[in-house]
KESEDREN-350907 format. One record per residue (C-alpha): residue number from 1; residue in one letter; x negated, z, y negated. Coordinates in pm, whole numbers, plus 50000, padded with zeros to 5 digits. Each point is the difference from the previous one (the first is absolute). Layout:
% residues N
   resi   resn      xx      zz      yy
    NUM      A       X       Z       Y
...
This chain:
% residues 336
   resi   resn      xx      zz      yy
      1      M   28563   95381   25309
      2      L   49790   49666   50014
      3      Y   50110   49712   49805
      4      S   49775   49668   50040
      5      L   49912   49727   49751
      6      V   50024   49630   50052
      7      V   49845   49784   49794
      8      L   50119   49664   49950
      9      P   49734   49727   49954
     10      R   50022   49837   49610
     11      A   50141   49639   50115
     12      E   50264   50183   50211
     13      F   50100   50236   49719
     14      E   49979   49721   49744
     15      S   50217   49746   50271
     16      G   50228   50267   49986
     17      H   50039   50090   49639
     18      I   50085   49672   49926
     19      M   50240   49896   50277
     20      L   50259   50264   49946
     21      P   50060   49859   49688
     22      L   50038   49640   50107
     23      L   50228   50142   50263
     24      V   50232   50194   49704
     25      A   49950   49662   49778
     26      T   50099   49797   50338
     27      G   50296   50223   50027
     28      V   50144   49980   49629
     29      V   49946   49665   50033
     30      A   50207   49967   50311
     31      A   50267   50188   49876
     32      V   50026   49817   49622
     33      Y   50039   49666   50206
     34      V   50273   50166   50251
     35      L   50150   50123   49683
     36      L   50009   49657   49840
     37      V   50092   49836   50326
     38      K   50318   50242   50030
     39      T   50088   50005   49625
     40      I   49950   49676   49766
     41      F   49888   49783   50250
     42      K   50292   50110   50243
     43      S   50180   49705   50203
     44      S   50272   49936   50173
     45      K   50153   49763   50214
     46      F   50382   49859   50000
     47      K   50178   50012   50324
     48      G   50304   49840   49952
     49      N   50155   49730   50209
     50      A   50185   49801   49728
     51      A   50025   49650   50054
     52      M   50039   49773   49713
     53      A   50123   49648   50154
     54      G   50279   49816   49754
     55      K   49836   50193   49702
     56      T   49800   49868   49695
     57      V   49687   50205   49832
     58      I   49832   49908   49685
     59      V   49624   50154   50000
     60      T   49841   50002   49648
     61      G   49630   49966   50066
     62      G   50014   49986   50351
     63      N   49700   49746   50068
     64      T   49706   50326   50068
     65      G   49983   50337   50074
     66      I   50341   50243   50010
     67      G   50230   49713   49956
     68      K   49840   49790   50193
     69      A   50048   50252   50277
     70      T   50353   50076   49926
     71      A   50098   49619   50030
     72      L   49876   49970   50308
     73      E   50156   50311   50153
     74      L   50354   49861   49797
     75      A   49911   49647   50213
     76      R   49965   50152   50310
     77      R   50292   50176   50007
     78      G   50200   49676   49921
     79      A   50051   49970   49647
     80      R   49953   49723   49730
     81      V   49720   50074   49788
     82      I   49976   49889   49677
     83      M   49642   50022   49896
     84      A   49991   50005   49596
     85      C   49680   49954   49896
     86      R   49780   49854   49698
     87      N   49708   49815   50202
     88      Q   50164   49752   50214
     89      E   49675   49932   50225
     90      K   49952   50385   50074
     91      A   50381   50008   50063
     92      E   50012   49747   50252
     93      L   49675   50139   50220
     94      A   50188   50309   50025
     95      I   50311   49782   50115
     96      S   49802   49855   50236
     97      D   49851   50366   50153
     98      I   50357   50147   50022
     99      K   50160   49685   50192
    100      R   49717   50005   50232
    101      E   50055   50374   50054
    102      T   50330   50043   50022
    103      G   50143   49645   50133
    104      S   50240   49973   49678
    105      T   50039   49668   49829
    106      D   50214   50130   49760
    107      V   49743   50164   49730
    108      V   49982   49749   49689
    109      Y   49811   50019   49699
    110      M   50161   50013   49601
    111      Q   49785   49999   49716
    112      L   50037   50315   49814
    113      D   49737   50069   49698
    114      L   50143   50384   49904
    115      G   49816   49970   49679
    116      S   50176   49742   49850
    117      L   50413   50052   49881
    118      Q   50045   49685   50028
    119      A   49889   49935   50330
    120      V   50157   50279   50129
    121      R   50316   49859   49888
    122      S   49888   49679   50179
    123      F   49948   50173   50289
    124      T   50368   50141   50014
    125      E   50160   49709   49930
    126      T   49835   49837   50268
    127      F   50071   50236   50216
    128      L   50392   50036   49912
    129      K   50009   49647   50065
    130      T   49841   49945   50303
    131      E   50096   50349   50210
    132      A   50359   50087   50115
    133      R   49897   50419   50020
    134      L   49719   50224   49935
    135      D   50015   50386   50191
    136      L   49672   50133   49885
    137      L   49794   49951   49703
    138      I   49656   50166   50025
    139      N   49759   50058   49647
    140      N   49706   49987   50155
    141      A   49758   49815   49778
    142      G   49774   50207   49744
    143      L   49683   50025   49872
    144      V   49692   50166   49837
    145      A   49861   49793   49712
    146      D   49996   49942   49570
    147      G   50125   49707   49850
    148      R   50328   49870   49888
    149      T   50315   49795   50164
    150      A   50125   49699   49887
    151      D   50225   50170   49740
    152      G   49777   50209   49864
    153      F   50011   50351   50192
    154      G   49728   50155   50164
    155      I   50000   49881   50332
    156      E   50041   50310   50163
    157      F   50295   50135   49875
    158      G   50137   49596   49994
    159      V   49903   49986   50335
    160      N   50105   50285   50184
    161      H   50267   50088   49862
    162      L   50173   49752   49728
    163      G   49972   49705   50212
    164      H   50170   50211   50274
    165      F   50217   50108   49733
    166      L   50165   49657   49970
    167      L   49995   49905   50352
    168      T   50187   50245   50134
    169      C   50246   49987   49704
    170      L   50025   49615   50062
    171      L   50117   50086   50389
    172      L   50150   50304   50007
    173      D   50363   49795   50006
    174      R   49851   49831   50354
    175      L   49901   50277   50146
    176      K   50385   50181   49889
    177      E   50131   49682   50178
    178      G   49902   50115   50349
    179      T   50023   50341   50194
    180      G   49733   50271   49952
    181      G   49733   49807   49786
    182      R   49694   50237   49880
    183      V   49739   49959   49759
    184      V   49698   50178   50090
    185      T   49687   49979   49705
    186      L   49645   50107   50056
    187      G   49883   50316   49775
    188      S   49713   50185   50013
    189      M   49938   50403   50045
    190      A   49789   49846   49612
    191      Y   50349   50054   49842
    192      R   49944   50399   49939
    193      W   49665   49867   49763
    194      G   50234   49748   49814
    195      N   50199   49992   49713
    196      I   50229   49803   49759
    197      D   49927   49984   49602
    198      F   50265   49814   49940
    199      D   49921   49946   49631
    200      A   49721   49863   50137
    201      L   50105   49786   50239
    202      I   50255   49833   49783
    203      T   49757   49957   49730
    204      N   49716   49861   50222
    205      K   50158   49875   50299
    206      H   49766   50201   50195
    207      L   49998   50374   50171
    208      G   49582   49996   50009
    209      T   49756   49700   49968
    210      G   49627   50019   49926
    211      R   49698   49877   50181
    212      Y   49852   50293   50167
    213      S   50147   50052   50363
    214      W   50109   50360   49944
    215      Q   50254   49864   49697
    216      F   50152   49762   50244
    217      F   50030   50240   50270
    218      H   50199   50220   49803
    219      A   50223   49705   49863
    220      Y   50034   49970   50390
    221      C   50166   50334   49991
    222      N   50187   49960   49719
    223      S   50133   49677   50162
    224      K   50103   50182   50359
    225      L   50119   50249   49804
    226      C   50230   49692   49839
    227      N   50076   49936   50395
    228      V   50157   50299   50062
    229      L   50216   50135   49753
    230      F   50161   49631   50035
    231      N   50068   50021   50325
    232      H   50195   50386   49868
    233      E   50153   49811   49765
    234      L   50120   49725   50208
    235      A   50129   50239   50298
    236      K   50255   50116   49680
    237      R   50087   49667   49920
    238      L   50085   49884   50376
    239      K   50198   50298   50102
    240      G   50332   49868   50132
    241      T   49884   49715   50147
    242      N   49824   49866   50309
    243      V   49644   49995   49876
    244      T   49744   50294   50007
    245      C   49621   50016   49901
    246      Y   49718   50194   50051
    247      S   49642   50071   49903
    248      V   49704   50010   50204
    249      H   49630   50100   50014
    250      P   49840   49857   50257
    251      G   49702   50221   50021
    252      V   49684   49941   49898
    253      V   49904   49615   50131
    254      K   49781   49778   50007
    255      T   50088   49707   49833
    256      E   49859   49739   49798
    257      L   50195   50221   49688
    258      S   49648   50115   49863
    259      R   49829   49632   49998
    260      N   50005   50030   49614
    261      C   49784   50285   49963
    262      S   49636   50004   49920
    263      L   49726   49921   50218
    264      W   49894   50335   50002
    265      Q   50302   50168   50063
    266      R   50039   49774   50315
    267      F   49667   50115   50112
    268      I   50189   50386   49975
    269      I   50344   49883   50156
    270      E   49874   49817   50318
    271      P   49850   50252   50175
    272      I   50333   50230   49920
    273      A   50231   49758   50089
    274      R   49843   49926   50376
    275      L   49966   50376   50080
    276      L   50324   50121   49823
    277      F   50270   49717   49927
    278      L   50257   49837   50202
    279      D   50043   49685   50133
    280      P   50264   49753   49831
    281      E   50221   50042   50309
    282      S   49994   50373   50001
    283      G   50067   50004   49573
    284      A   50335   49744   50110
    285      Q   50147   50290   50239
    286      T   50193   50157   49688
    287      T   50117   49677   49875
    288      L   50106   49949   50298
    289      H   50210   50319   50044
    290      C   50180   49962   49681
    291      A   50066   49655   50074
    292      L   50101   50042   50377
    293      Q   50105   50331   50022
    294      E   50358   50067   50127
    295      G   50186   50303   49792
    296      I   49787   50022   49714
    297      E   50255   49872   49751
    298      P   50083   50343   49850
    299      L   49590   50045   49904
    300      S   50089   49746   49775
    301      G   49753   50008   49657
    302      R   49756   50206   50256
    303      Y   49628   49967   49967
    304      F   49835   49968   50372
    305      F   49665   50064   50134
    306      C   49897   50028   50400
    307      C   50384   49894   50079
    308      A   50153   50316   49851
    309      P   50166   50054   49674
    310      Q   49747   50147   49759
    311      D   50076   50236   49679
    312      V   49869   49796   49669
    313      V   49870   50258   49763
    314      A   50182   50022   49638
    315      K   49902   49662   49830
    316      G   50111   49769   50284
    317      K   50358   50119   49987
    318      D   50106   50081   49630
    319      D   50319   49813   49959
    320      A   49936   49952   49615
    321      V   49670   49826   50017
    322      A   50161   49780   50343
    323      K   50264   49896   49781
    324      K   49808   49911   49670
    325      L   49716   49800   50242
    326      W   50300   49822   50122
    327      E   50113   49945   49688
    328      V   49698   49890   49796
    329      S   49902   49768   50337
    330      E   50347   49781   49967
    331      R   49869   49922   49644
    332      L   49687   49970   50072
    333      S   50095   49770   50322
    334      G   50266   49770   49813
    335      L   50268   50163   50173
    336      F   50188   50122   49691
């Protein structure tokens, strides 16, 4: 038997030698990208057609990002939308955009600073005097930052949890006056990395602080665990009423949430955000599902992602911790 030997030119051999690892690497990157898009960066679309004509909605932080996208869709469906925001100028610009896009004339601004318990009380007093009904409360506002609220609380705990806790409690009676009121609280998958040190909270009035971004990101995770536990306990306290509640992971969304991160962190995050993060409209879909979907009342207290209920890890449904958080929050907010 005769064998023939083909000798490749050196350049051709080296080209093939380089191309194979390059193709493998490209395949791996593509596979990782697809995996991320199908899991962490997964999106969904709310397909319900529920109308909101004649109903009144409060959206906190509705001047930008997910909140604005949520408010826009609710206005499009005929709701009276109360934009509860701290910054009046930004809120009025958002309202102009929403009115122009939806044709609604029933989108209004009310001043709300979640970083001040007195401001929360002032907002609710004004709302209860001027608005005859409340059908839906969307606790949307949130931030990643360091610092203190007007009352001395860590800003992430104070704004992301305590301000919304007080707001919700003060509005529950008005929600109960209607038929089928709902409370939707934006949580995050970041709750999985959170923990609650009650001793430190009571002593220091925060769940984490520090000058470095990783420190206040951990504090953010702690505040998101508070959101999930608040929703869990709220559902128990609403049993037997006509009001239900849900917590939401909107997905990983490109919003202004990271505006307080350092320059070098934004330099890293921005390219990833452009490639993988959801836009605010996509991020609003699960909020809209929990706000509008008919028949989900038996799922009150559940955590939703991609328009579907999801199981939470043990720390997110710990009855004892949720009850204690509620009681501590009542004391810290001055309810009792």
